[in-house]
C-alpha positions, 0 to 999 in steps of 0.5 A: 851585394850586401844589403844596408840594414834598415834604419829603425824608426826613431821615437819622437814623442814631441813630433807625434804630439804636434801631429796629433794636435794639428789633426785635432785642431782641424777636427774640433774646428770643423765638427765642434767639441761634441761632434769631433771624433778621435777616430778621425783625428787618428786617421788624419794624423796617421797615428793610432787611437791608442797612441793619441790616448797615450799622449792626451789621456782623453778627448777632454785633455786633447781639446784642452791641449789644442786650446793651450796651443792656440793661446801660446801661439798668440802669446809668442806672436805678441812677444815677437812684436817687441812693443817695448821698442816702439814709441807709445802710439806706434806700439799700440797701433802695431798691437791693434793691427797685429791682433786683427790680422791674427784673427783674419789669418787664423779663423780656427782660433775664433771657431775653437774659442767660440766652442769653448765659450759654449762650454763655459770655459770648462777646459780652460779653467783646468789649465795652468798655462792659459792664464799666464799667456797674457802676462808678457803682453800685459807688461809691454802694454802697460809700459806703453801706456805709462810712457804715453801718459808721461809724454802727454800723448795718452790719457792716464789711468788706462786699464791694460786688461780692459783696453786689450779686451776692447781691442780683441772684441772689436775685431773678434765680434766682426770676424765671428759674425761677419756673415750674419751682420752682412745679411742684416746690413745688406752689405758684404763684410767679407771682402778684402776692402771691407776687412781693411776698412774695419781694421782702420776703423778699429785703429782710429777708434782705439787711438782716439780713446787713448789720445790725451785731449786735455792738453795736460 
């Protein structure tokens, strides 16, 4: 019987990079930047430390790549909302709800961004990618705000960046501090009902701010 020749392992640098980033995201989220170990990332990804350094040069560059991937993923999800296809009120409400739901479903985002804030954004400052990730959303949001103002349903001259920071902050702060806030206010903020109520509150708050009450 003739043996079938073993197929050579194909080289797939993009696949290896994804494997490394997946393991690195987990390690950085669990241990923080200072506590994270490349040895553990190698063990989790089942790739050698040498290969990790070949792809990302250093722990600094690896953490930067993890952050860039996070922001790019959020940007892609925002693009998939197709906000420009909706009426202004529906589009903004869709963005509010999606942003909050994204943070609920991706707690690693909050942990890793908190870590980078403690480091005073030293990795993001080196990135040529992260600053561009908000541009598509800015264009869509500004379109909704302009259309809403023209229709008379939104107030005029709303700053899209300030608005988005408020949308993010109202959910981000709650989710990143829910355990301590729960102790302070002697209530559970982690239950599905509490999280749902918070999302409804944020939506009502932002839409109330945007609504044109002048009648003009």
